[in-house]
DSSP file (Angstrom, degrees, kcal/mol; ACC not computed):
  #  RESIDUE AA STRUCTURE BP1 BP2  ACC     N-H-->O    O-->H-N    N-H-->O    O-->H-N    TCO  KAPPA ALPHA  PHI   PSI    X-CA   Y-CA   Z-CA
    1    1 A M     >        0   0    0      0, 0.0     4,-2.6     0, 0.0     5,-0.2   0.000 360.0 360.0 360.0 -45.1   75.7  119.0  151.2
    2    2 A E  H  >  +     0   0    0      1,-0.2     4,-2.7     2,-0.2     5,-0.2   0.880 360.0  53.8 -64.6 -37.7   73.1  116.3  150.8
    3    3 A Q  H  > S+     0   0    0      2,-0.2     4,-2.7     1,-0.2    -1,-0.2   0.917 110.2  47.5 -62.3 -42.5   71.1  118.4  148.4
    4    4 A Y  H  > S+     0   0    0      2,-0.2     4,-2.6     1,-0.2     5,-0.2   0.951 113.8  45.9 -63.4 -49.4   74.2  118.9  146.2
    5    5 A L  H  X S+     0   0    0     -4,-2.6     4,-2.3     1,-0.2    -2,-0.2   0.884 114.6  48.8 -62.6 -38.3   75.1  115.2  146.2
    6    6 A S  H  X S+     0   0    0     -4,-2.7     4,-2.5    -5,-0.2    -1,-0.2   0.923 111.9  48.3 -65.5 -45.3   71.5  114.3  145.5
    7    7 A A  H  X S+     0   0    0     -4,-2.7     4,-2.3    -5,-0.2    -2,-0.2   0.893 112.9  48.2 -62.6 -40.7   71.2  116.8  142.7
    8    8 A T  H  X S+     0   0    0     -4,-2.6     4,-2.5     2,-0.2    -1,-0.2   0.905 110.9  50.4 -68.4 -41.1   74.4  115.6  141.2
    9    9 A H  H  X S+     0   0    0     -4,-2.3     4,-1.9    -5,-0.2    -2,-0.2   0.930 111.4  48.6 -61.1 -44.8   73.4  112.0  141.4
   10   10 A R  H  X S+     0   0    0     -4,-2.5     4,-2.4     1,-0.2     5,-0.2   0.905 110.5  51.7 -61.4 -41.9   70.1  112.8  139.7
   11   11 A M  H  X S+     0   0    0     -4,-2.3     4,-2.8     1,-0.2    -2,-0.2   0.927 109.4  49.4 -60.9 -45.1   71.9  114.7  137.0
   12   12 A E  H  < S+     0   0    0     -4,-2.5    -1,-0.2     1,-0.2    -2,-0.2   0.852 113.5  47.0 -64.5 -33.6   74.2  111.7  136.4
   13   13 A Q  H  < S+     0   0    0     -4,-1.9    -1,-0.2    -5,-0.2    -2,-0.2   0.863 118.7  39.1 -74.8 -36.5   71.2  109.4  136.2
   14   14 A E  H  < S+     0   0    0     -4,-2.4     2,-1.6     1,-0.2     3,-0.2   0.863  98.4  75.1 -83.9 -38.4   69.2  111.6  133.8
   15   15 A V     <  +     0   0    0     -4,-2.8    -1,-0.2    -5,-0.2   108,-0.0  -0.584  50.5 156.2 -82.9  90.1   71.8  113.0  131.5
   16   16 A M  S    S+     0   0    0     -2,-1.6    -1,-0.2     1,-0.2     3,-0.1   0.762  72.6  36.9 -85.1 -27.4   72.4  109.9  129.3
   17   17 A F    >   +     0   0    0     -3,-0.2     3,-2.2     1,-0.1    -1,-0.2  -0.717  63.9 175.6-127.1  80.0   73.8  111.8  126.3
   18   18 A P  G >  S+     0   0    0      0, 0.0     3,-2.4     0, 0.0     4,-0.2   0.772  73.5  74.7 -58.0 -25.8   75.9  114.7  127.6
   19   19 A S  G >  S+     0   0    0      1,-0.3     3,-1.5     2,-0.2    33,-0.1   0.741  80.9  71.4 -62.0 -20.8   76.9  115.5  124.0
   20   20 A L  G <  S+     0   0    0     -3,-2.2    -1,-0.3     1,-0.3    32,-0.1   0.688  90.9  61.4 -65.0 -16.3   73.3  116.9  123.5
   21   21 A L  G X  S+     0   0    0     -3,-2.4     3,-1.7    -4,-0.2    31,-1.1   0.515  75.6 116.5 -88.8  -5.9   74.5  119.8  125.8
   22   22 A R  T <  S+     0   0    0     -3,-1.5     3,-0.1     1,-0.3    -3,-0.0  -0.430  86.5   8.1 -65.1 133.4   77.2  120.9  123.4
   23   23 A G  T 3  S+     0   0    0      1,-0.2     2,-0.5    -2,-0.1    -1,-0.3   0.525  99.6 121.9  74.7   5.4   76.6  124.5  122.2
   24   24 A V    <   -     0   0    0     -3,-1.7    27,-3.2     0, 0.0    28,-0.3  -0.888  44.6-164.1-102.3 126.7   73.6  124.9  124.6
   25   25 A F        -     0   0    0     -2,-0.5    25,-0.1    25,-0.2    22,-0.1  -0.782  31.8 -87.0-109.3 153.8   74.0  127.9  126.9
   26   26 A P    >   -     0   0    0      0, 0.0     3,-0.9     0, 0.0     4,-0.4  -0.230  30.7-131.7 -56.9 145.1   72.0  128.6  130.1
   27   27 A Q  T 3  S+     0   0    0      1,-0.2     3,-0.5     2,-0.1     4,-0.4   0.829 105.5  52.2 -68.6 -32.4   68.7  130.5  129.5
   28   28 A H  T 3> S+     0   0    0      1,-0.2     4,-2.3     2,-0.1    -1,-0.2   0.494  83.2  93.3 -82.7  -3.6   69.5  133.0  132.3
   29   29 A Q  H <> S+     0   0    0     -3,-0.9     4,-2.2     1,-0.2    -1,-0.2   0.889  83.1  50.1 -60.6 -42.5   72.9  133.8  130.9
   30   30 A H  H  > S+     0   0    0     -3,-0.5     4,-1.9    -4,-0.4    -1,-0.2   0.909 110.8  49.8 -63.4 -42.4   71.8  136.8  128.9
   31   31 A Q  H  > S+     0   0    0     -4,-0.4     4,-2.2     1,-0.2    -1,-0.2   0.901 110.6  50.0 -63.7 -41.4   69.9  138.3  131.9
   32   32 A Q  H  X S+     0   0    0     -4,-2.3     4,-2.7     1,-0.2    -1,-0.2   0.904 108.1  52.9 -64.7 -40.5   72.9  137.9  134.1
   33   33 A Q  H  X S+     0   0    0     -4,-2.2     4,-2.1     1,-0.2    -1,-0.2   0.900 109.4  49.1 -62.8 -39.8   75.2  139.6  131.6
   34   34 A Q  H  X S+     0   0    0     -4,-1.9     4,-2.2     2,-0.2    -1,-0.2   0.917 111.7  48.8 -64.6 -43.0   72.8  142.6  131.4
   35   35 A Q  H  X S+     0   0    0     -4,-2.2     4,-2.0     1,-0.2     6,-0.2   0.901 110.7  50.8 -64.5 -40.5   72.7  142.9  135.2
   36   36 A Q  H  X>S+     0   0    0     -4,-2.7     5,-2.7     1,-0.2     4,-0.5   0.897 110.3  49.5 -65.0 -39.0   76.5  142.7  135.5
   37   37 A Q  H ><5S+     0   0    0     -4,-2.1     3,-0.7     3,-0.2    -1,-0.2   0.901 109.9  51.3 -65.6 -39.6   76.9  145.4  132.9
   38   38 A Q  H 3<5S+     0   0    0     -4,-2.2    -1,-0.2     1,-0.2    -2,-0.2   0.868 115.4  41.6 -64.8 -36.4   74.4  147.6  134.7
   39   39 A H  H 3<5S-     0   0    0     -4,-2.0    -1,-0.2    -5,-0.2    -2,-0.2   0.417 112.4-117.6 -92.4   1.4   76.2  147.2  138.0
   40   40 A G  T <<5 +     0   0    0     -3,-0.7    -3,-0.2    -4,-0.5     2,-0.2   0.757  62.4 151.4  70.6  24.6   79.7  147.5  136.4
   41   41 A E      < -     0   0    0     -5,-2.7    -1,-0.2    -6,-0.2    -2,-0.1  -0.538  50.5-107.9 -87.9 154.6   80.6  144.0  137.5
   42   42 A A        -     0   0    0     -2,-0.2    -1,-0.1     1,-0.1    -5,-0.0  -0.546  44.0-100.5 -75.3 145.1   83.1  141.8  135.6
   43   43 A P        -     0   0    0      0, 0.0    -1,-0.1     0, 0.0   -10,-0.0  -0.335  40.3-104.2 -66.4 150.1   81.5  138.9  133.7
   44   44 A D    >   -     0   0    0      1,-0.1     3,-1.3    -3,-0.1     4,-0.2  -0.309  21.4-120.7 -68.2 155.3   81.6  135.4  135.3
   45   45 A A  G >  S+     0   0    0      1,-0.2     3,-0.8     2,-0.1    -1,-0.1   0.771 113.0  63.2 -66.8 -24.8   84.1  132.9  134.0
   46   46 A D  G >  S+     0   0    0      1,-0.2     3,-1.7     2,-0.1    -1,-0.2   0.549  75.4  93.7 -76.2  -6.9   81.0  130.7  133.2
   47   47 A D  G <  S+     0   0    0     -3,-1.3    -1,-0.2     1,-0.3    -2,-0.1   0.788  91.1  38.7 -58.6 -28.7   79.7  133.2  130.7
   48   48 A H  G <  S+     0   0    0     -3,-0.8     2,-0.5    -4,-0.2    -1,-0.3   0.220  94.7 100.6-109.4  14.8   81.4  131.5  127.8
   49   49 A T    <   -     0   0    0     -3,-1.7     2,-0.1     4,-0.0    -3,-0.0  -0.855  61.7-141.0-105.0 134.6   80.9  127.8  128.8
   50   50 A D     >  -     0   0    0     -2,-0.5     4,-2.0   -25,-0.1   -25,-0.2  -0.312  34.4 -97.5 -81.9 174.5   78.2  125.7  127.3
   51   51 A L  H  > S+     0   0    0    -27,-3.2     4,-2.6   -30,-0.6   -29,-0.2   0.769 121.6  60.7 -67.3 -24.9   76.2  123.2  129.4
   52   52 A Y  H  > S+     0   0    0    -31,-1.1     4,-2.4   -28,-0.3    -1,-0.2   0.939 106.5  45.6 -65.4 -45.9   78.4  120.3  128.3
   53   53 A E  H  > S+     0   0    0     -3,-0.2     4,-2.3     1,-0.2    -2,-0.2   0.907 114.0  49.4 -63.3 -40.8   81.5  122.0  129.8
   54   54 A R  H  X S+     0   0    0     -4,-2.0     4,-3.2     2,-0.2     5,-0.2   0.900 108.8  53.1 -64.3 -40.2   79.4  122.7  133.0
   55   55 A Y  H  X S+     0   0    0     -4,-2.6     4,-2.4     1,-0.2    -2,-0.2   0.938 110.3  47.2 -58.4 -47.8   78.3  119.1  133.1
   56   56 A Q  H  X S+     0   0    0     -4,-2.4     4,-2.0     1,-0.2    -1,-0.2   0.901 114.1  47.5 -62.0 -40.8   81.8  117.9  132.9
   57   57 A R  H  X S+     0   0    0     -4,-2.3     4,-2.0     2,-0.2    -2,-0.2   0.935 112.1  48.6 -66.7 -46.1   82.9  120.4  135.6
   58   58 A L  H  X S+     0   0    0     -4,-3.2     4,-1.3     1,-0.2    -2,-0.2   0.883 112.3  49.6 -62.4 -37.8   80.0  119.5  137.9
   59   59 A K  H  < S+     0   0    0     -4,-2.4    -1,-0.2    -5,-0.2    -2,-0.2   0.881 110.9  49.6 -67.0 -38.3   80.7  115.8  137.5
   60   60 A A  H  X S+     0   0    0     -4,-2.0     4,-0.7     1,-0.2    -2,-0.2   0.812 108.2  53.6 -70.5 -30.8   84.4  116.3  138.3
   61   61 A I  H  X S+     0   0    0     -4,-2.0     4,-2.3     1,-0.2     3,-0.4   0.835  93.0  73.0 -73.5 -32.5   83.7  118.3  141.4
   62   62 A K  H  X S+     0   0    0     -4,-1.3     4,-2.7     1,-0.2     5,-0.2   0.896  96.6  46.1 -54.6 -50.3   81.4  115.7  143.0
   63   63 A P  H  > S+     0   0    0      0, 0.0     4,-2.8     0, 0.0    -1,-0.2   0.855 111.2  54.3 -63.7 -30.5   84.2  113.2  143.9
   64   64 A I  H  X S+     0   0    0     -4,-0.7     4,-2.6    -3,-0.4    -2,-0.2   0.934 110.6  45.4 -65.2 -44.6   86.3  116.0  145.3
   65   65 A V  H  X S+     0   0    0     -4,-2.3     4,-2.6     2,-0.2    -1,-0.2   0.928 114.7  48.3 -63.6 -44.9   83.4  117.0  147.6
   66   66 A E  H  X S+     0   0    0     -4,-2.7     4,-2.2    -5,-0.2    -2,-0.2   0.906 112.9  47.4 -63.6 -41.0   82.7  113.4  148.6
   67   67 A K  H  X S+     0   0    0     -4,-2.8     4,-2.4     2,-0.2    -1,-0.2   0.912 112.3  50.2 -65.3 -42.3   86.4  112.8  149.4
   68   68 A G  H  X S+     0   0    0     -4,-2.6     4,-1.8     1,-0.2    -2,-0.2   0.904 110.5  49.6 -61.7 -41.7   86.6  116.1  151.3
   69   69 A L  H  X S+     0   0    0     -4,-2.6     4,-2.0     1,-0.2    -1,-0.2   0.906 111.2  49.1 -64.3 -42.0   83.5  115.1  153.3
   70   70 A A  H  X S+     0   0    0     -4,-2.2     4,-2.4     1,-0.2    -2,-0.2   0.893 110.2  50.6 -64.6 -40.0   85.0  111.7  154.1
   71   71 A S  H  X S+     0   0    0     -4,-2.4     4,-2.5     2,-0.2    -1,-0.2   0.836 107.8  53.5 -69.3 -31.2   88.3  113.2  155.2
   72   72 A V  H  X S+     0   0    0     -4,-1.8     4,-2.3     2,-0.2    -1,-0.2   0.924 111.0  46.2 -66.5 -43.6   86.4  115.6  157.5
   73   73 A H  H  X S+     0   0    0     -4,-2.0     4,-1.7     2,-0.2    -2,-0.2   0.908 113.9  48.5 -65.2 -41.1   84.6  112.6  159.1
   74   74 A D  H  X S+     0   0    0     -4,-2.4     4,-1.8     1,-0.2    -2,-0.2   0.917 113.0  47.8 -63.2 -44.2   87.9  110.6  159.4
   75   75 A H  H  X S+     0   0    0     -4,-2.5     4,-1.4     1,-0.2    -2,-0.2   0.891 109.9  51.5 -66.2 -40.5   89.7  113.6  161.0
   76   76 A S  H  < S+     0   0    0     -4,-2.3     4,-0.2     1,-0.2    -1,-0.2   0.869 111.3  47.4 -67.8 -35.1   87.0  114.3  163.5
   77   77 A S  H >< S+     0   0    0     -4,-1.7     3,-0.6     1,-0.2    -1,-0.2   0.855 114.0  46.9 -74.9 -32.5   86.9  110.7  164.7
   78   78 A S  H 3< S+     0   0    0     -4,-1.8     3,-0.4     1,-0.2     4,-0.3   0.686 108.3  55.9 -81.4 -16.6   90.7  110.5  165.1
   79   79 A S  T 3X S+     0   0    0     -4,-1.4     4,-1.8     1,-0.2    -1,-0.2   0.400  76.3  95.3 -95.9   3.9   91.0  113.8  166.9
   80   80 A S  H <> S+     0   0    0     -3,-0.6     4,-1.0    -4,-0.2    -1,-0.2   0.845  84.8  51.3 -65.9 -32.2   88.6  113.1  169.7
   81   81 A D  H  > S+     0   0    0     -3,-0.4     4,-0.6    -4,-0.2     3,-0.3   0.882 108.7  51.1 -69.1 -38.2   91.6  112.0  172.0
   82   82 A A  H >4 S+     0   0    0     -4,-0.3     3,-0.9     1,-0.2     4,-0.2   0.840 102.9  60.6 -68.3 -31.6   93.4  115.2  171.3
   83   83 A D  H >< S+     0   0    0     -4,-1.8     3,-1.2     1,-0.2    -1,-0.2   0.858  97.5  59.0 -62.3 -34.7   90.4  117.2  172.2
   84   84 A A  H 3< S+     0   0    0     -4,-1.0    -1,-0.2    -3,-0.3    -2,-0.2   0.730 100.3  57.4 -68.0 -21.7   90.4  115.8  175.7
   85   85 A S  T << S+     0   0    0     -3,-0.9    -1,-0.2    -4,-0.6    -2,-0.2   0.425  77.4 116.4 -92.9   2.7   93.9  117.1  176.3
   86   86 A W    <   -     0   0    0     -3,-1.2     2,-0.2    -4,-0.2    -3,-0.0  -0.419  50.7-153.2 -69.9 144.0   93.2  120.8  175.7
   87   87 A D    >   -     0   0    0     -2,-0.1     3,-1.2     1,-0.0     4,-0.4  -0.568  33.3 -91.7-110.0 179.9   93.6  123.2  178.6
   88   88 A E  G >> S+     0   0    0      1,-0.3     3,-1.0     2,-0.2     4,-0.6   0.763 118.6  66.2 -65.9 -26.2   92.0  126.5  179.4
   89   89 A A  G 34 S+     0   0    0      1,-0.3     4,-0.5     2,-0.2     3,-0.3   0.812 101.9  49.6 -64.2 -28.2   94.7  128.5  177.7
   90   90 A E  G <> S+     0   0    0     -3,-1.2     4,-1.7     1,-0.2    -1,-0.3   0.565  89.6  82.2 -87.8  -8.2   93.6  127.0  174.3
   91   91 A V  H <> S+     0   0    0     -3,-1.0     4,-1.6    -4,-0.4    -1,-0.2   0.897  89.5  51.5 -65.6 -40.2   89.9  127.8  174.9
   92   92 A S  H  X S+     0   0    0     -4,-0.6     4,-1.4    -3,-0.3    -1,-0.2   0.890 110.0  50.3 -64.1 -36.8   90.3  131.4  173.7
   93   93 A G  H  > S+     0   0    0     -4,-0.5     4,-2.5     1,-0.2    -1,-0.2   0.840 105.0  58.8 -65.6 -32.7   92.1  130.1  170.6
   94   94 A D  H  X S+     0   0    0     -4,-1.7     4,-3.2     2,-0.2    -2,-0.2   0.875 100.1  55.5 -64.2 -37.0   89.1  127.7  170.1
   95   95 A A  H  X S+     0   0    0     -4,-1.6     4,-2.2     2,-0.2    -1,-0.2   0.923 110.0  45.7 -62.7 -42.3   86.7  130.7  169.9
   96   96 A R  H  X S+     0   0    0     -4,-1.4     4,-2.6     2,-0.2    -2,-0.2   0.914 113.5  49.4 -66.3 -41.0   88.8  132.1  167.1
   97   97 A L  H  X S+     0   0    0     -4,-2.5     4,-2.9     1,-0.2    -2,-0.2   0.903 110.4  50.7 -63.1 -40.0   88.9  128.7  165.4
   98   98 A E  H  X S+     0   0    0     -4,-3.2     4,-2.5     2,-0.2    -1,-0.2   0.909 110.7  49.1 -64.0 -40.6   85.2  128.3  165.8
   99   99 A Q  H  X S+     0   0    0     -4,-2.2     4,-2.1     2,-0.2    -2,-0.2   0.921 113.2  46.7 -64.5 -44.3   84.6  131.7  164.3
  100  100 A R  H  X S+     0   0    0     -4,-2.6     4,-2.6     2,-0.2    -2,-0.2   0.906 111.9  51.4 -63.9 -41.7   86.9  130.9  161.3
  101  101 A L  H  X S+     0   0    0     -4,-2.9     4,-2.9     1,-0.2     5,-0.2   0.919 109.3  49.9 -61.2 -44.6   85.2  127.5  160.9
  102  102 A C  H  X S+     0   0    0     -4,-2.5     4,-2.2     1,-0.2    -1,-0.2   0.900 110.5  50.8 -61.8 -40.4   81.8  129.1  160.8
  103  103 A H  H  X S+     0   0    0     -4,-2.1     4,-2.1     2,-0.2    -2,-0.2   0.937 114.0  43.4 -61.0 -47.3   83.0  131.6  158.2
  104  104 A H  H  X S+     0   0    0     -4,-2.6     4,-2.6     2,-0.2    -2,-0.2   0.868 112.6  51.8 -69.9 -36.5   84.4  128.8  156.0
  105  105 A L  H  X S+     0   0    0     -4,-2.9     4,-2.7     2,-0.2    -1,-0.2   0.881 108.5  52.5 -66.8 -37.1   81.4  126.6  156.5
  106  106 A S  H  X S+     0   0    0     -4,-2.2     4,-2.1    -5,-0.2    -2,-0.2   0.932 110.9  46.7 -61.8 -45.2   79.2  129.5  155.4
  107  107 A G  H  X S+     0   0    0     -4,-2.1     4,-2.5     2,-0.2    -2,-0.2   0.910 112.0  50.5 -62.9 -41.8   81.3  130.0  152.3
  108  108 A L  H  X S+     0   0    0     -4,-2.6     4,-2.9     1,-0.2     5,-0.2   0.908 108.4  52.9 -61.7 -42.0   81.1  126.2  151.6
  109  109 A Q  H  X S+     0   0    0     -4,-2.7     4,-2.3     1,-0.2    -1,-0.2   0.908 109.7  48.5 -59.6 -42.4   77.3  126.4  152.0
  110  110 A Q  H  X S+     0   0    0     -4,-2.1     4,-2.2     2,-0.2    -2,-0.2   0.915 112.7  47.7 -64.9 -42.9   77.1  129.2  149.5
  111  111 A V  H  X S+     0   0    0     -4,-2.5     4,-2.7     2,-0.2    -2,-0.2   0.933 113.2  47.4 -64.1 -45.4   79.3  127.3  147.0
  112  112 A L  H  X S+     0   0    0     -4,-2.9     4,-2.5     1,-0.2    -1,-0.2   0.868 111.1  52.0 -65.6 -35.9   77.3  124.1  147.4
  113  113 A S  H  X S+     0   0    0     -4,-2.3     4,-2.5    -5,-0.2    -1,-0.2   0.918 111.4  47.3 -63.5 -42.7   74.1  126.0  147.0
  114  114 A H  H  X S+     0   0    0     -4,-2.2     4,-2.5     2,-0.2    -2,-0.2   0.925 113.3  47.5 -64.5 -44.9   75.4  127.6  143.8
  115  115 A L  H  X S+     0   0    0     -4,-2.7     4,-2.5     2,-0.2    -2,-0.2   0.885 112.0  50.8 -63.8 -38.7   76.6  124.2  142.5
  116  116 A T  H  X S+     0   0    0     -4,-2.5     4,-2.7     2,-0.2     5,-0.2   0.920 110.4  49.0 -64.1 -44.1   73.2  122.6  143.4
  117  117 A R  H  X S+     0   0    0     -4,-2.5     4,-2.4     1,-0.2    -2,-0.2   0.928 113.3  46.8 -61.0 -45.6   71.3  125.3  141.6
  118  118 A D  H  X S+     0   0    0     -4,-2.5     4,-2.4     2,-0.2    -2,-0.2   0.889 112.4  50.3 -63.6 -39.7   73.6  124.9  138.5
  119  119 A T  H  X S+     0   0    0     -4,-2.5     4,-2.2     2,-0.2    -2,-0.2   0.924 112.2  46.2 -66.2 -45.0   73.2  121.1  138.6
  120  120 A N  H  X S+     0   0    0     -4,-2.7     4,-2.4     2,-0.2    -2,-0.2   0.896 113.2  50.0 -63.9 -40.4   69.4  121.3  138.9
  121  121 A A  H  X S+     0   0    0     -4,-2.4     4,-2.6    -5,-0.2    -2,-0.2   0.905 110.5  49.7 -65.6 -41.1   69.2  123.9  136.1
  122  122 A L  H  X S+     0   0    0     -4,-2.4     4,-2.4     2,-0.2    -1,-0.2   0.916 111.0  49.4 -63.5 -42.8   71.4  121.8  133.8
  123  123 A T  H  X S+     0   0    0     -4,-2.2     4,-2.1     2,-0.2    -2,-0.2   0.909 111.9  48.4 -63.2 -43.4   69.2  118.7  134.5
  124  124 A R  H  X S+     0   0    0     -4,-2.4     4,-2.1     2,-0.2    -2,-0.2   0.922 111.6  49.7 -62.1 -44.1   66.1  120.6  133.7
  125  125 A R  H  X S+     0   0    0     -4,-2.6     4,-2.3     1,-0.2    -2,-0.2   0.898 108.6  52.6 -63.6 -40.3   67.6  122.0  130.5
  126  126 A Y  H  X S+     0   0    0     -4,-2.4     4,-2.3     1,-0.2    -1,-0.2   0.918 108.5  50.8 -61.1 -42.8   68.6  118.5  129.4
  127  127 A S  H  X S+     0   0    0     -4,-2.1     4,-2.1     1,-0.2    -1,-0.2   0.893 109.2  51.2 -62.0 -39.3   65.0  117.3  130.0
  128  128 A Q  H  X S+     0   0    0     -4,-2.1     4,-2.1     2,-0.2    -1,-0.2   0.898 108.4  51.6 -63.8 -40.2   63.8  120.2  127.8
  129  129 A I  H  X S+     0   0    0     -4,-2.3     4,-2.0     1,-0.2    -2,-0.2   0.923 109.7  49.4 -62.5 -43.4   66.2  119.3  125.1
  130  130 A L  H  X S+     0   0    0     -4,-2.3     4,-2.5     1,-0.2    -1,-0.2   0.888 109.5  52.0 -63.5 -38.6   65.0  115.7  125.1
  131  131 A E  H  < S+     0   0    0     -4,-2.1    -1,-0.2     1,-0.2    -2,-0.2   0.879 109.2  50.2 -65.2 -37.2   61.3  116.9  125.0
  132  132 A Q  H  < S+     0   0    0     -4,-2.1    -1,-0.2     1,-0.2    -2,-0.2   0.867 112.4  47.4 -67.7 -36.0   62.2  119.0  121.9
  133  133 A I  H  < S+     0   0    0     -4,-2.0    -2,-0.2     1,-0.2    -1,-0.2   0.907 132.4  15.4 -70.7 -42.9   63.8  116.1  120.2
  134  134 A S    ><  +     0   0    0     -4,-2.5     3,-1.2    -5,-0.2     4,-0.3  -0.609  68.3 161.4-135.3  73.5   61.0  113.7  120.9
  135  135 A P  G >  S+     0   0    0      0, 0.0     3,-0.6     0, 0.0     4,-0.1   0.751  74.5  58.4 -68.7 -23.3   57.9  115.6  122.0
  136  136 A S  G >  S+     0   0    0      1,-0.2     3,-1.3     2,-0.1    -5,-0.1   0.528  79.9  88.9 -84.5  -4.2   55.5  112.6  121.3
  137  137 A E  G <  S+     0   0    0     -3,-1.2    -1,-0.2     1,-0.3     4,-0.1   0.821  84.4  54.5 -64.5 -30.5   57.3  110.3  123.7
  138  138 A G  G <  S+     0   0    0     -3,-0.6    -1,-0.3    -4,-0.3    -2,-0.1   0.616 100.8  72.6 -77.5 -12.4   55.1  111.4  126.6
  139  139 A Q  S <  S-     0   0    0     -3,-1.3     2,-0.1    -4,-0.1     0, 0.0  -0.808  91.9-107.3-105.7 145.0   51.9  110.6  124.7
  140  140 A P        -     0   0    0      0, 0.0     2,-0.8     0, 0.0    -2,-0.1  -0.429  23.6-142.3 -67.6 142.0   50.6  107.1  124.0
  141  141 A S              0   0    0      1,-0.2    -4,-0.0    -2,-0.1    -5,-0.0  -0.749 360.0 360.0-108.5  84.8   51.0  106.0  120.4
  142  142 A W              0   0    0     -2,-0.8    -1,-0.2     0, 0.0     0, 0.0   0.421 360.0 360.0 -96.5 360.0   47.8  104.0  119.6
């Protein structure tokens, strides 16, 4: 979770002109499409989105994740009194709940890893675009 939030924060700090991402598609997109065709998989919904659209989506998802994280912390602190009143009959149900929670947390981890990867890739691509626009900026102009 922290990696995702950190990557998104870095993206927001670095991408000063998101409009530079319009019409730019991920470099790995062509390779993924070929792999999907070889395996008979359906193309991803992201196949036709440029980096600008992805930037907007990644930015929109961040507050949702932050709000969800805050509500989880609020819920866990308010439910501690209710936890004390559970009896042994509910313990077997707890095992199932724990198993379901682990399953959902695993899925959340996969989604956040994917979002983090996309965010980092978008930030790197934006930096490459800036270098192409102004390649001499990194060198001293004496």
